[in-house]
N, CA, C and O atoms as a MOPAC input file, in Angstrom:
PM7 MOZYME 1SCF
protein

 N     65.27900 1   161.94500 1   -34.78900 1
 C     65.07700 1   163.11200 1   -34.02500 1
 C     65.49900 1   163.02300 1   -32.52500 1
 O     64.99000 1   162.16500 1   -31.80500 1
 N     66.40400 1   163.88100 1   -32.06000 1
 C     66.89600 1   163.76300 1   -30.80400 1
 C     65.77000 1   164.01400 1   -29.76600 1
 O     64.98800 1   164.93500 1   -30.00100 1
 N     65.61700 1   163.26500 1   -28.61900 1
 C     64.57600 1   163.22400 1   -27.69100 1
 C     64.82000 1   164.15500 1   -26.53400 1
 O     63.88400 1   164.70600 1   -25.95600 1
 N     66.05300 1   164.32500 1   -26.20700 1
 C     66.43500 1   165.01300 1   -24.82200 1
 C     67.29900 1   166.20300 1   -25.13600 1
 O     67.92700 1   166.24600 1   -26.19400 1
 N     67.34700 1   167.10700 1   -24.30600 1
 C     68.18700 1   168.25100 1   -24.36900 1
 C     69.78400 1   167.73600 1   -24.54300 1
 O     70.53200 1   168.25300 1   -25.37200 1
 N     70.10800 1   166.88200 1   -23.83800 1
 C     71.55700 1   166.34300 1   -23.77000 1
 C     71.80100 1   165.73500 1   -25.13900 1
 O     72.87100 1   165.98300 1   -25.69400 1
 N     70.85700 1   164.92100 1   -25.76100 1
 C     71.03700 1   164.43100 1   -27.06700 1
 C     71.16900 1   165.48800 1   -28.09000 1
 O     71.97200 1   165.36000 1   -29.01400 1
 N     70.40700 1   166.53700 1   -27.96100 1
 C     70.57800 1   167.77700 1   -28.90000 1
 C     71.82400 1   168.50200 1   -28.70300 1
 O     72.41900 1   168.99600 1   -29.66200 1
 N     72.21800 1   168.58500 1   -27.59700 1
 C     73.55300 1   169.21900 1   -27.32100 1
 C     74.74300 1   168.44400 1   -28.00900 1
 O     75.58800 1   168.99100 1   -28.71700 1
 N     74.70100 1   167.15900 1   -27.72200 1
 C     75.75700 1   166.35200 1   -28.41100 1
 C     75.64900 1   166.41400 1   -29.88900 1
 O     76.66500 1   166.65500 1   -30.54100 1
 N     74.43900 1   166.20700 1   -30.51300 1
 C     74.38500 1   166.30600 1   -31.90100 1
 C     74.83800 1   167.54800 1   -32.43400 1
 O     75.61700 1   167.57700 1   -33.38700 1
 N     74.37900 1   168.62900 1   -31.85300 1
 C     74.56900 1   169.96800 1   -32.47600 1
 C     76.08700 1   170.37800 1   -32.26200 1
 O     76.69500 1   170.92000 1   -33.18500 1
 N     76.68300 1   170.12500 1   -31.07500 1
 C     78.05800 1   170.29000 1   -30.77300 1
 C     78.91900 1   169.48100 1   -31.84800 1
 O     79.82100 1   170.05900 1   -32.45500 1
 N     78.66000 1   168.28200 1   -32.04900 1
 C     79.43000 1   167.41400 1   -32.94500 1
 C     79.34800 1   168.03100 1   -34.29700 1
 O     80.37100 1   168.17600 1   -34.96700 1
 N     78.14600 1   168.41300 1   -34.74200 1
 C     78.10500 1   168.92500 1   -36.25400 1
 C     78.84100 1   170.31000 1   -36.23700 1
 O     79.64400 1   170.53800 1   -37.14200 1
 N     78.62900 1   171.20400 1   -35.31000 1
 C     79.29500 1   172.53000 1   -35.35100 1
 C     80.60800 1   172.35600 1   -35.34800 1
 O     81.27800 1   172.94800 1   -36.19300 1
 N     81.21500 1   171.52000 1   -34.40400 1
 C     82.64600 1   171.32600 1   -34.46600 1
 C     83.26300 1   170.90500 1   -35.72600 1
 O     84.40600 1   171.25400 1   -36.02100 1
 N     82.56800 1   170.19600 1   -36.44500 1
 C     83.08600 1   169.74800 1   -37.71300 1
 C     82.87900 1   170.85800 1   -38.88900 1
 O     83.77700 1   171.12800 1   -39.68600 1
 N     81.64800 1   171.44500 1   -38.90500 1
 C     81.29500 1   172.27200 1   -39.98200 1
 C     81.65000 1   173.71700 1   -39.76900 1
 O     82.01600 1   174.42500 1   -40.70600 1
 N     81.53800 1   174.16500 1   -38.49800 1
 C     81.78100 1   175.73600 1   -38.17500 1
 C     82.67600 1   175.83300 1   -36.96500 1
 O     82.27100 1   176.34500 1   -35.92200 1
 N     83.94600 1   175.31900 1   -37.11000 1
 C     84.81800 1   175.40200 1   -35.95000 1
 C     85.47100 1   176.69100 1   -35.53700 1
 O     86.17400 1   177.30200 1   -36.34200 1
 N     85.26300 1   177.14300 1   -34.28200 1
 C     85.89900 1   178.37500 1   -33.97900 1
 C     87.40500 1   178.14000 1   -33.93300 1
 O     87.90300 1   177.07300 1   -34.29300 1
 N     88.13900 1   179.21100 1   -33.46100 1
 C     89.58600 1   179.22200 1   -33.38000 1
 C     90.04900 1   178.44900 1   -32.19600 1
 O     91.17300 1   177.94700 1   -32.18400 1
 N     89.19600 1   178.33500 1   -31.17500 1
 C     89.55900 1   177.56300 1   -30.01000 1
 C     88.42900 1   176.49700 1   -29.61700 1
 O     87.26100 1   176.63100 1   -29.98000 1
 N     88.89500 1   175.41000 1   -28.83000 1
 C     87.85900 1   174.47000 1   -28.40800 1
 C     86.75300 1   175.04100 1   -27.69500 1
 O     86.86400 1   176.08500 1   -27.05300 1
 N     85.56700 1   174.30900 1   -27.80200 1
 C     84.33700 1   174.78800 1   -27.12600 1
 C     83.86300 1   173.67600 1   -25.98200 1
 O     83.67500 1   172.48600 1   -26.23700 1
 N     83.72400 1   174.21200 1   -24.83900 1
 C     83.14100 1   173.39400 1   -23.87300 1
 C     81.73000 1   173.82000 1   -23.56200 1
 O     81.45000 1   175.01600 1   -23.65000 1
 N     80.82900 1   172.94800 1   -23.20900 1
 C     79.40600 1   173.27400 1   -23.05300 1
 C     79.00600 1   172.75500 1   -21.67900 1
 O     79.38700 1   171.64100 1   -21.32100 1
 N     78.25600 1   173.52000 1   -20.90200 1
 C     77.95800 1   173.24500 1   -19.59900 1
 C     76.36400 1   173.56400 1   -19.56200 1
 O     75.92400 1   174.60900 1   -20.04200 1
 N     75.54200 1   172.59400 1   -18.96200 1
 C     74.12300 1   173.05900 1   -18.54400 1
 C     74.24800 1   173.47800 1   -17.03300 1
 O     74.81600 1   172.81100 1   -16.16900 1
 N     73.64800 1   174.65000 1   -16.85900 1
 C     73.74600 1   175.17000 1   -15.44100 1
 C     72.42500 1   175.92100 1   -15.07600 1
 O     71.57600 1   176.18500 1   -15.92800 1
 N     72.31600 1   176.21800 1   -13.87800 1
 C     71.09500 1   176.95100 1   -13.32400 1
 C     71.41900 1   178.41000 1   -13.53000 1
 O     72.36100 1   178.91800 1   -12.92100 1
 N     70.62800 1   179.14100 1   -14.41500 1
 C     70.68600 1   180.49400 1   -14.76300 1
 C     69.50600 1   181.28400 1   -14.05900 1
 O     68.35200 1   181.19400 1   -14.47600 1
 N     69.84500 1   182.03600 1   -13.00700 1
 C     68.84800 1   182.64900 1   -12.23700 1
 C     67.86700 1   183.72300 1   -12.92300 1
 O     66.66100 1   183.80600 1   -12.69100 1
 N     68.59900 1   184.53100 1   -13.80900 1
 C     67.84200 1   185.55800 1   -14.56800 1
 C     66.91800 1   184.94400 1   -15.66000 1
 O     67.35600 1   184.46800 1   -16.70700 1
 N     65.57800 1   184.99600 1   -15.31900 1
 C     64.62600 1   184.46600 1   -16.25700 1
 C     64.55200 1   184.86900 1   -17.62200 1
 O     63.83500 1   184.29600 1   -18.44300 1
 N     65.43800 1   186.05500 1   -17.93300 1
 C     65.56800 1   186.53900 1   -19.31600 1
 C     66.73500 1   185.81300 1   -20.09700 1
 O     66.80800 1   185.86200 1   -21.32500 1
 N     67.58000 1   185.18200 1   -19.35800 1
 C     68.79800 1   184.67900 1   -19.91000 1
 C     68.69000 1   183.09600 1   -20.15800 1
 O     68.20800 1   182.37900 1   -19.28100 1
 N     69.08900 1   182.63900 1   -21.21100 1
 C     69.01300 1   181.30700 1   -21.63800 1
 C     70.42600 1   180.65600 1   -21.89200 1
 O     70.52600 1   179.42900 1   -21.90000 1
 N     71.36300 1   181.35300 1   -22.06900 1
 C     72.68000 1   180.93900 1   -22.28000 1
 C     73.69700 1   182.17500 1   -22.38100 1
 O     73.35300 1   183.35400 1   -22.47400 1
 N     75.00100 1   181.69400 1   -22.34600 1
 C     76.14200 1   182.76800 1   -22.76900 1
 C     77.22900 1   182.15900 1   -23.14200 1
 O     77.33900 1   180.94600 1   -22.96100 1
 N     78.12200 1   182.82300 1   -23.67100 1
 C     79.46700 1   182.30300 1   -24.18700 1
 C     80.57300 1   183.14400 1   -23.66400 1
 O     80.41300 1   184.36400 1   -23.61000 1
 N     81.56000 1   182.65300 1   -23.31800 1
 C     82.72900 1   183.42800 1   -22.64000 1
 C     84.04500 1   182.75700 1   -23.23800 1
 O     84.03600 1   181.67400 1   -23.82400 1
 N     85.11400 1   183.49400 1   -23.03000 1
 C     86.41800 1   183.11000 1   -23.45100 1
 C     87.29000 1   182.83500 1   -22.17000 1
 O     87.32800 1   183.63600 1   -21.23600 1
 N     87.93400 1   181.74200 1   -22.18600 1
 C     88.83600 1   181.38300 1   -20.95400 1
 C     90.25800 1   181.12400 1   -21.28300 1
 O     90.55700 1   180.15000 1   -21.97400 1
 N     91.11700 1   181.91400 1   -20.84200 1
 C     92.55800 1   181.74100 1   -21.03400 1
 C     93.18100 1   181.16600 1   -19.74100 1
 O     94.41000 1   181.09700 1   -19.71100 1
 N     92.51800 1   180.77300 1   -18.73700 1
 C     93.01000 1   180.37400 1   -17.44500 1
 C     93.65700 1   178.91300 1   -17.60800 1
 O     94.64300 1   178.63400 1   -16.92700 1
 N     93.14800 1   178.03300 1   -18.44700 1
 C     93.71600 1   176.68000 1   -18.57400 1
 C     94.97200 1   176.86900 1   -19.45500 1
 O     95.29800 1   177.93700 1   -19.97500 1
 N     95.68100 1   175.61500 1   -19.56400 1
 C     96.90200 1   175.63200 1   -20.30100 1
 C     96.56100 1   176.02200 1   -21.86000 1
 O     97.34800 1   176.69700 1   -22.52400 1
 N     95.40000 1   175.57000 1   -22.34500 1
 C     94.89500 1   175.78100 1   -23.70400 1
 C     93.61400 1   176.57800 1   -23.55400 1
 O     92.66600 1   176.17600 1   -22.87900 1
 N     93.63000 1   177.80000 1   -24.25900 1
 C     92.49800 1   178.65200 1   -24.10600 1
 C     91.19000 1   178.00100 1   -24.82600 1
 O     91.34900 1   177.20600 1   -25.75200 1
 N     90.04100 1   178.32300 1   -24.42300 1
 C     88.68700 1   177.62700 1   -24.89200 1
 C     87.58300 1   178.61600 1   -24.71500 1
 O     87.65400 1   179.57100 1   -23.94100 1
 N     86.56800 1   178.33800 1   -25.46700 1
 C     85.36200 1   179.10600 1   -25.24500 1
 C     84.47900 1   178.17700 1   -24.36500 1
 O     84.53100 1   176.95200 1   -24.47500 1
 N     83.67200 1   178.81500 1   -23.49300 1
 C     82.74800 1   178.06900 1   -22.56600 1
 C     81.30800 1   178.58800 1   -22.74700 1
 O     81.01600 1   179.76800 1   -22.55100 1
 N     80.41900 1   177.64300 1   -23.13400 1
 C     79.03500 1   177.91000 1   -23.42000 1
 C     78.22400 1   177.41900 1   -22.27200 1
 O     78.25500 1   176.22100 1   -21.98800 1
 N     77.47800 1   178.28700 1   -21.56900 1
 C     76.53500 1   177.83500 1   -20.62900 1
 C     75.25100 1   177.95400 1   -21.20900 1
 O     74.87400 1   178.90900 1   -21.88700 1
 N     74.50500 1   176.81600 1   -20.87900 1
 C     73.06400 1   176.76000 1   -21.23600 1
 C     72.22800 1   176.43900 1   -20.15700 1
 O     72.51900 1   175.52300 1   -19.38700 1
 N     71.10500 1   177.19000 1   -20.02400 1
 C     70.05400 1   176.89600 1   -19.00000 1
 C     69.66800 1   175.52600 1   -18.90000 1
 O     69.33800 1   174.87200 1   -19.88900 1
 N     69.69800 1   175.06500 1   -17.73300 1
 C     69.32500 1   173.58200 1   -17.39700 1
 C     67.85300 1   173.57500 1   -17.48600 1
 O     67.18400 1   174.52800 1   -17.08800 1
 N     67.32700 1   172.47900 1   -18.02100 1
 C     65.89800 1   172.23000 1   -18.12900 1
 C     65.12500 1   172.87400 1   -19.34200 1
 O     63.89600 1   172.92500 1   -19.38800 1
 N     65.95400 1   173.35400 1   -20.30600 1
 C     65.19000 1   173.86600 1   -21.63500 1
 C     64.71100 1   172.67100 1   -22.38900 1
 O     65.15600 1   171.54000 1   -22.19200 1
 N     63.76500 1   172.97400 1   -23.28200 1
 C     63.29800 1   171.90700 1   -24.12400 1
 C     64.32500 1   171.75300 1   -25.11500 1
 O     65.08500 1   172.69200 1   -25.34900 1
 N     64.43000 1   170.52700 1   -25.79200 1
 C     65.39100 1   170.27300 1   -26.80800 1
 C     65.29700 1   171.21500 1   -28.08000 1
 O     66.29700 1   171.42200 1   -28.76800 1
 N     64.05300 1   171.78500 1   -28.37300 1
 C     63.97500 1   172.63600 1   -29.44400 1
 C     64.55900 1   173.95700 1   -29.02000 1
 O     65.16600 1   174.58700 1   -29.88600 1
 N     64.46300 1   174.46000 1   -27.82600 1
 C     65.01300 1   175.80400 1   -27.37200 1
 C     66.51800 1   175.57900 1   -27.23300 1
 O     67.25100 1   176.50100 1   -27.58900 1
 N     67.07000 1   174.43500 1   -26.74700 1
 C     68.42200 1   174.13900 1   -26.75100 1
 C     69.05100 1   174.35200 1   -28.14300 1
 O     70.11800 1   174.95400 1   -28.26500 1
 N     68.38200 1   173.85500 1   -29.17000 1
 C     68.86400 1   173.97700 1   -30.52700 1
 C     69.14600 1   175.43300 1   -30.95800 1
 O     70.15700 1   175.72100 1   -31.60000 1
 N     68.23200 1   176.32800 1   -30.58900 1
 C     68.32700 1   177.77400 1   -30.98500 1
 C     69.34500 1   178.48200 1   -30.04200 1
 O     70.04600 1   179.38400 1   -30.50000 1
 N     69.44000 1   178.12700 1   -28.82700 1
 C     70.31700 1   178.88400 1   -27.89700 1
 C     71.81400 1   178.29900 1   -28.22100 1
 O     72.78000 1   179.04400 1   -28.38800 1
 N     71.86700 1   177.16500 1   -28.27200 1
 C     73.35700 1   176.63400 1   -28.58200 1
 C     73.77100 1   177.27100 1   -29.89500 1
 O     74.86100 1   177.84100 1   -29.93600 1
 N     72.96500 1   177.22300 1   -31.01900 1
 C     73.33700 1   177.85000 1   -32.21000 1
 C     73.82700 1   179.22100 1   -32.12900 1
 O     74.83800 1   179.63100 1   -32.69800 1
 N     72.97100 1   179.97400 1   -31.31300 1
 C     73.17300 1   181.48100 1   -31.03100 1
 C     74.52500 1   181.52800 1   -30.29800 1
 O     75.37200 1   182.28200 1   -30.77900 1
 N     74.79500 1   180.92200 1   -29.35100 1
 C     76.03800 1   180.95800 1   -28.48800 1
 C     77.24000 1   180.45900 1   -29.27700 1
 O     78.30700 1   181.05500 1   -29.13300 1
 N     77.16400 1   179.46800 1   -30.06000 1
 C     78.11100 1   179.01900 1   -30.93200 1
 C     78.59900 1   180.08100 1   -31.90200 1
 O     79.80100 1   180.17300 1   -32.15000 1
 N     77.71900 1   180.87200 1   -32.44800 1
 C     77.93100 1   182.05500 1   -33.37600 1
 C     78.78500 1   183.02700 1   -32.62800 1
 O     79.68700 1   183.63200 1   -33.20800 1
 N     78.52700 1   183.19800 1   -31.34400 1
 C     79.53700 1   184.17300 1   -30.64000 1
 C     80.92700 1   183.62800 1   -30.67900 1
 O     81.86500 1   184.39000 1   -30.91400 1
 N     81.10800 1   182.41200 1   -30.47200 1
 C     82.44100 1   181.79700 1   -30.48300 1
 C     83.18400 1   181.92900 1   -31.82500 1
 O     84.38400 1   182.18700 1   -31.92400 1
 N     82.34300 1   181.72500 1   -32.83300 1
 C     82.88400 1   181.82300 1   -34.13100 1
 C     83.22200 1   183.28200 1   -34.55100 1
 O     84.23500 1   183.53700 1   -35.20300 1
 N     82.31300 1   184.25200 1   -34.14200 1
 C     82.62900 1   185.60600 1   -34.49700 1
 C     83.79600 1   186.04400 1   -33.67500 1
 O     84.72000 1   186.66600 1   -34.19900 1
 N     83.78800 1   185.75800 1   -32.47200 1
 C     85.02900 1   186.26300 1   -31.60100 1
 C     86.41700 1   185.61600 1   -32.10500 1
 O     87.49300 1   186.15100 1   -31.83600 1
 N     86.32900 1   184.54200 1   -32.78400 1
 C     87.40800 1   183.91500 1   -33.28600 1
 C     88.05600 1   184.76300 1   -34.37000 1
 O     89.26400 1   184.64400 1   -34.57500 1
 N     87.34700 1   185.57400 1   -35.04300 1
 C     87.78500 1   186.32800 1   -36.05900 1
 C     88.28000 1   187.61000 1   -35.87400 1
 O     89.10700 1   188.10100 1   -36.64200 1
 N     87.81100 1   188.21100 1   -34.86600 1
 C     88.19800 1   189.56500 1   -34.34000 1
 C     88.38600 1   189.61900 1   -32.81900 1
 O     87.76600 1   188.89500 1   -32.04000 1
 N     89.23300 1   190.47800 1   -32.48600 1
 C     89.52800 1   190.53600 1   -31.03700 1
 C     88.17800 1   191.15400 1   -30.25100 1
 O     87.74000 1   190.64200 1   -29.22000 1
 N     87.60700 1   192.29500 1   -30.87500 1
 C     86.39900 1   192.85000 1   -30.27500 1
 C     85.42500 1   193.04200 1   -31.39300 1
 O     85.75300 1   193.56000 1   -32.46100 1
 N     84.26000 1   192.63000 1   -31.13300 1
 C     83.15000 1   192.81300 1   -31.95200 1
 C     81.87900 1   193.18200 1   -31.24000 1
 O     81.69100 1   192.73400 1   -30.10900 1
 N     81.01100 1   193.94800 1   -31.80100 1
 C     79.64500 1   194.11600 1   -31.13000 1
 C     79.05400 1   192.67500 1   -30.99500 1
 O     79.16800 1   191.79000 1   -31.84400 1
 N     78.40300 1   192.57600 1   -29.79400 1
 C     77.90400 1   191.23000 1   -29.42400 1
 C     76.87100 1   190.59900 1   -30.54700 1
 O     76.85600 1   189.41400 1   -30.88200 1
 N     76.09000 1   191.54200 1   -31.01100 1
 C     75.09300 1   191.06900 1   -32.13500 1
 C     75.19700 1   191.89300 1   -33.36500 1
 O     74.19300 1   192.18800 1   -34.01300 1
 N     76.42300 1   192.28000 1   -33.70800 1
 C     76.56400 1   193.05500 1   -34.88100 1
 C     76.73600 1   192.24300 1   -36.11200 1
 O     76.41800 1   191.05300 1   -36.13200 1
 N     77.25200 1   192.88600 1   -37.17800 1
 C     77.28700 1   192.20100 1   -38.48100 1
 C     78.21500 1   190.86700 1   -38.56300 1
 O     77.90200 1   189.88500 1   -39.23600 1
 N     79.32900 1   190.96000 1   -37.83200 1
 C     80.09000 1   189.74500 1   -37.92900 1
 C     79.41100 1   188.61500 1   -37.24200 1
 O     79.43700 1   187.47900 1   -37.71600 1
 N     78.78500 1   188.91700 1   -36.10100 1
 C     78.02400 1   187.83100 1   -35.38900 1
 C     76.92300 1   187.32600 1   -36.27700 1
 O     76.73600 1   186.11300 1   -36.37200 1
 N     76.10600 1   188.28300 1   -37.00300 1
 C     75.07000 1   187.81500 1   -37.98000 1
 C     75.49900 1   186.84200 1   -38.98900 1
 O     74.83100 1   185.85100 1   -39.28600 1
 N     76.75100 1   187.17900 1   -39.56600 1
 C     77.29300 1   186.25100 1   -40.49100 1
 C     77.50100 1   184.87300 1   -40.00800 1
 O     77.12800 1   183.84900 1   -40.58000 1
 N     78.21900 1   184.97200 1   -38.75300 1
 C     78.54800 1   183.67300 1   -38.15400 1
 C     77.28500 1   182.84800 1   -37.70200 1
 O     77.29700 1   181.61900 1   -37.77300 1
 N     76.17000 1   183.56400 1   -37.22500 1
 C     74.92600 1   182.88900 1   -36.90600 1
 C     74.28200 1   182.27700 1   -37.96600 1
 O     73.70300 1   181.20200 1   -37.80800 1
 N     74.33300 1   182.98700 1   -39.28700 1
 C     73.73200 1   182.55500 1   -40.50100 1
 C     74.62300 1   181.10000 1   -40.85000 1
 O     74.03900 1   180.09700 1   -41.26100 1
 N     75.87400 1   181.13300 1   -40.66100 1
 C     76.64300 1   179.90600 1   -41.11800 1
 C     76.41000 1   178.78700 1   -40.15500 1
 O     76.45900 1   177.62400 1   -40.55600 1
 N     76.14900 1   179.08800 1   -38.85300 1
 C     75.81900 1   178.10600 1   -37.89700 1
 C     74.38200 1   177.61600 1   -38.03100 1
 O     74.13200 1   176.41400 1   -37.94200 1
 N     73.47500 1   178.48500 1   -38.23400 1
 C     72.00100 1   178.00000 1   -38.45200 1
 C     71.84000 1   177.30800 1   -39.73400 1
 O     70.93200 1   176.48000 1   -39.79400 1
 N     72.63400 1   177.52600 1   -40.86200 1
 C     72.49400 1   176.66200 1   -41.97500 1
 C     72.92000 1   175.25500 1   -41.62400 1
 O     72.36000 1   174.30900 1   -42.17800 1
 N     73.91600 1   175.05500 1   -40.69900 1
 C     74.35800 1   173.85500 1   -40.47000 1
 C     73.46200 1   173.10800 1   -39.48600 1
 O     73.33400 1   171.89600 1   -39.65700 1
 N     72.88200 1   173.65300 1   -38.55800 1
 C     72.05600 1   173.05800 1   -37.38800 1
 C     70.72600 1   172.98000 1   -37.69200 1
 O     70.09400 1   172.07900 1   -37.14100 1
 N     70.09000 1   173.79600 1   -38.52200 1
 C     68.62100 1   173.77700 1   -38.79100 1
 C     68.06800 1   172.56900 1   -39.16800 1
 O     66.86300 1   172.36700 1   -39.01600 1
 N     68.87600 1   171.66800 1   -39.68500 1
 C     68.31900 1   170.27000 1   -39.95000 1
 C     68.66000 1   169.08500 1   -39.09900 1
 O     68.40000 1   167.92700 1   -39.42600 1
 N     69.30100 1   169.46400 1   -37.90800 1
 C     69.76300 1   168.47400 1   -37.07200 1
 C     68.91900 1   167.89000 1   -36.05700 1
 O     69.09900 1   166.73800 1   -35.66100 1
 N     68.06800 1   168.58800 1   -35.65400 1
 C     67.07600 1   168.01300 1   -34.47700 1
 C     66.07200 1   167.07800 1   -34.82100 1
 O     65.31900 1   166.63500 1   -33.95400 1

């Protein structure tokens, strides 16, 4: 069982990259998020030579919470890979989240 948030991030990211890869690479950063209602977000960047998804995770979360939030945000990257525009938490995201959760639920 992973003991720190960083270990969970590394384990989950490695597993998701292999089992549920989005159309573009994913970068993950732990950061200070000021809004107490937010735990993470996913965005798409075309600024670099090669486009990528960027997932921000709230710094200081417990390893268990990191598991849930990273899986949630990864599902956004997977769902957005399939369509240009989708509803943030619509059916396409729900299917992507189910695929991601099946893979990550036994990782921590």
